[in-house]
N, C-alpha and C positions, 0 to 999 in steps of 0.2 A: 504494500500500500504506500503510495507516495506520502512523503512527510508533509504535513500541512502546517500552516503558519498562522500566527496572529496577524490581523490586519485592522487595527483600530486606530483611527487618525488622532483621536484625543483620549487621553487617560481620564480626563475630568468629566467627559460626557457620559450619559447613560449608555448601557450596552446596546440599546436598540435605536438610539438617536443617531442622526448623521448630520454633519455640518461641514461647510467648506473650510479649508485651512485658514487659520487666523494669521495675521502678519507675524506675530510672535512665534507661532509654531513653525512657520516657513523659515524664519531666520535661524532656528535651532536645528533644522534638518540638514543632513549631509549624506553623501554617497559613500558606501563602503562595500568591499568585497570580503566575503566570509567563507570559511571552509571548516569542515569537521569530518572525521572518519566515519564511514557508514558501516553498519553491521551486515548489510546485504546490498549488493554483492560484497564479499570480503575484500579487504585491501583496496577499497576505492574510497574516494572522497566525495562528499556532497559539497557543491560550491554555490554560494548565495550572493546575489547582488541586491542591495537594498538602498532605498532612499527613505530616511527617517531620522528620528532624534536618537542619537547614541545614548546607551545606558537605559533606554526605555523600550517598550514594545509599541511605540507609536511609529507606524510604518505606512508610507503612502504607495510604495512600489516594492515588489519583490520578484526576482527571477531566480530559479533554482535549476541546476543540472547536476548530473552525476549521481552515484549511489542508486537507490531504487527508482529515481526519476529518469535515469538514462542520460544520453548525451544531448537530447533535444530539450532546450530550456523551456520550463513551464513558468509563465509569467502571471502575476496577479496585480491588477490595478485596483487601488482603493476606490470604492464606489458605494453610493447609497442604494441598498438593496431592499429598503422597507416596502416598496410597492412591487417588488419582483418576486418570482417563485423560485424556490430552491432548485438548483441544477437546471434552471430554464435555459434553453438554447437562445442565444442572442447574437446580434451582429455588432461587433465592436468597431467603431469608426475611429481612425487615427489620422492626425494631420499635423504637419510642421512645415511652415514656409511652403515650398513647392511640392512637398510630399503629402500624399493622401492614400489611405488604404482601408478596406473593410475586411475584417477577418472573423471567422466563427469563434464564438466564445461561450462560456457558461457562467451562470450566476454562482458565485462561490461563497460558501460559509453563511448562507442565509439563516440557518437555525443554530449556529454555533453558540454555546453557552457563554463564551468569552467575548462575543461581539464581533467575530470575524466577518467581514463582508467585503465583496469586491467582484471583479470580473476576471475570469481566468481564461487564458489562451496559451497556445504553444507556438513558438517560432523557432525555426531551424537557426543554427549559428550563422548561416549565410543569408538569412532573411534581410531585406533592405532596412527594416526598422532599426537594426543595431547601428548601421552606418549613419542613419538619420540622427539617432540619439547622440552619437559621438560628435556631431557637429555643434552640439550645444543648443542654446535657445530654449524654446518651450514646446512640449508635445501636448497637443490637445486630444482628449479621448472621451468617449461616451457612447451611448446607444440612442437610437431614435426614440423620441418621446421623453427622454430623460435629460437631466442637466449635464452639460459637458464640463469636464474637469481639466485643469492645466497642471502638467508635471514639469517642474523646473529642472533643467538639465545642466545648469551651471555646476562645474566641478565634477561632472560625471565621466568625462572622456577617459581618463586613465583607468578608472574603475571598470568601465565598459570593456576596455582593451584586455584587462586582466581576466575579466569574467569570460569573454568569448574565447580567449586563448585557452583558458583552463577547460572550457566545455569541449572545445575541438581537439584537445590533447596536444596542441601545438605550442611551441615556444615563440612568443611574439618578440622579434628582435628589438623592438622599442623597449621591452621590459626585461631584456636579458640581464641588465644591471640593476633591476629593481626588485624582482620577485624572489623571495626566499621561501623557507619552509618554517613551519611552526611546530615545535616539539609538543606543545600542549595548547589546547584551544579553549577560549573563554566559554564557559557554560553557566548560564543563569539557572539556579535551582528551580525557579518558577517555570522556566522553559522546559526543563526536564519533566516536571510534573504534568504539564498540560500538552506536551508533545509539540511545542512550537519551535520552529527553526529560526523565527525572526527575533523573538524576545531574548534569545541567547546572545544576540549581538556579537557574534564571532568576528574576529578580525585576523585573517590569516595571510593577508597580502603584505608580508613584512618587507621592508626595503633593505636590501643588502647590496653594497657596491661590488664591482667585479673582483676585488681582492679578497672578499669574504669578511672584511672587518665590519664592525658595527657601524650602521649608517646613521645612527642618532646619537645625540650628545648624552653624556652621563648626567644624572641629577642626584643631588645629595639628599640624605635622609633628614627628617625633622623629628625631634624628640617627642616621645609620647606624652611628655609633660604639657605639650601644646594641645592635647586632645581636649575638645570643648572650647578652644580658643580659635581654631582655624576651621574653615568650612569652604565649600565650593562657592565661588563668587558669581562670575558671569559666564555665559555660554555663547561666546562670540567667535573665538578663534579655535577651530577644531585641530586637535593634535592627537597623536597616539602615544601611549606609554607602553614600553616593552618591559615586563617584569620577568627577571631571570632568577630563579630560585637556586642560589649557590649556598644555601644554608644546610643545616644538618637534618632537616625534616620538613614536614608539611607546613605550608604557609597559606593563610587565607588572604584574599585580596578584597578589601572592603572600600566602597566609595563613601565619602562623607558628603551628604547632600547640602543644599543651600541653607538648610536649617540647622546643620551640624549633626544630623542624624546618620549613624553608620548603616549602610545598606550592603549586604553581602553581594559580591559580584561573581567571584570564581575562587578556585583553590588550586594550588600547585604542589605537587610532590617534589621531592629533592631532584634537582637537575632539569626540571621542566621550565618552559617559557610560555608566557601568555602576552599577546598583543591586544591592548584594550583601547578602543576609541574613547576619547575624552575631550576636554576643552582646557585652554589656558586658565589658570587659577583654580582648577578643580583639585580637591584634596583626596588623598587615598591613604588607607591605613593597612599595615601588614600585621596579621595576627598569627598566633599559634593555633593548634587544633581546638583547644577550649575557647578560643576567641579573645585571649589576652593581647593587648596592644604590644607590639614589639618595636615598631618604628613607623613613621609616617612620611609622606612625600607630597609635594604640590607640583602639578604640571606647569611647565613654563610655556613660552610662546613658540616652541618648536618640538618636533618629535624627539622623544628622549628614552633612554634606557635606564632602568633602576635595578641594580644588582642587589638582591636580597641576601645579606650575609650575616646579619645580627642573630645571635643565638636566642632561643626562647627563654623566657624568664625561668629562673630556678624554682623548682617546686619542692619545698621542704615539707616536713610533717604538718606544719601549721597551715599549709595550703591544701592538704588532702581533704 
């Protein structure tokens, strides 16, 4: 069975309500390429292209290939399905500047308990839509009798190249010096529970230069004495944080939200790496298995790597 995804445009809206993107939501959205190992077929990866708000399940577009989905990308566009029928066959109209196309699609996620809704279609890797999207601008989509939506394509070009190259099994020469591998992938516990590939916010398109050295700057740790004093500030400059677990055991990766509340994001065993999409000024906390703070870090204005090396707090008899 193909892996399904969450497709809720607003976290604050009701599960059945639908609304066009607000200016704030649009500013916070960004394009990412994601990947994770699939259980079936074995030794294959599922690759995901999304446009949404990092660290949340607010996603306006998703394309998936690999694993149980096979090599042909399955695409879901966010859409108001309130007046539509579940799995209803529809004609999806797409347009962007001189491009226009009508393709068969289905109503997707009409009765999903978590509010998934959209229009699902399949496009081969060689379909014209991918080249059109790589040109940037705006893609308009919708169905007859319904409200048409606009998908912003700014910043999508490199992510689209990575996605289509991965789906076709080819190495894009433009990306030869960019795309690396990920030892461990970001997994949101909520996503595992509900089976969502979107909410996990995986980020496997690591940037590695030709010589194999780290492509991002190192960032220093912040003492846990600052817990409660620092929090994520603004979500304007998207960056990635690469967490490398060089410690002696498991480490939890916890995001500190704008209210200063810790929110579990993922976990790393010894020797594993996770690449996490975030923003400049966003704060992160490294914990041990029980959740004790070990060290903290704040994202700067560029992609950065944080080596996790600090030992876990000593646990004496008084801590048992």
